[in-house]
C-alpha positions, 0 to 999 in steps of 0.5 A, a space after each residue: 337715116 330714115 325719117 318718119 312721115 307724119 300722118 296725113 290730116 284731112 278737114 271735115 269736108 275732105 274726110 267726108 268725101 274720102 269716106 263717101 258720106 255726106 258732111 252732115 253724116 260725118 258731123 252727126 257721127 262726131 256729135 254722137 261719138 260713133 265716128 272716127 277719132 278726130 283732132 281739134 287744132 285751134 278751131 278746126 276739126 281734123 281727121 287722120 287717114 289712119 284713124 278713118 281707115 281704122 274706123 271703117 275696118 270695124 265694118 269689114 265683112 266677108 259675107 252678110 252672115 259674118 259676125 265680128 266683135 266690132 261694128 260701125 254704128 249709124 250716126 245716131 245716139 247709141 242705145 244702152 246695149 250698143 254703148 255697153 258693147 263698145 
């Protein structure tokens, strides 16, 4: 019998370190709704490795001129046009 492994969950500080961004930037992404999916467990915010990797995949490119339908937005309030493109 094969048992499924539960996805690894990271706290905010660990997720920011994993992404190579500041803790404050990750908090801003959460506030503006531009960051990876997160979970609230009790009073803690947790990120799964899979959700963080899925979020970063939106910014994957082969060259600077490549355009794809997905995008990782900056940590700021989105414009109306950006919200509509989601």
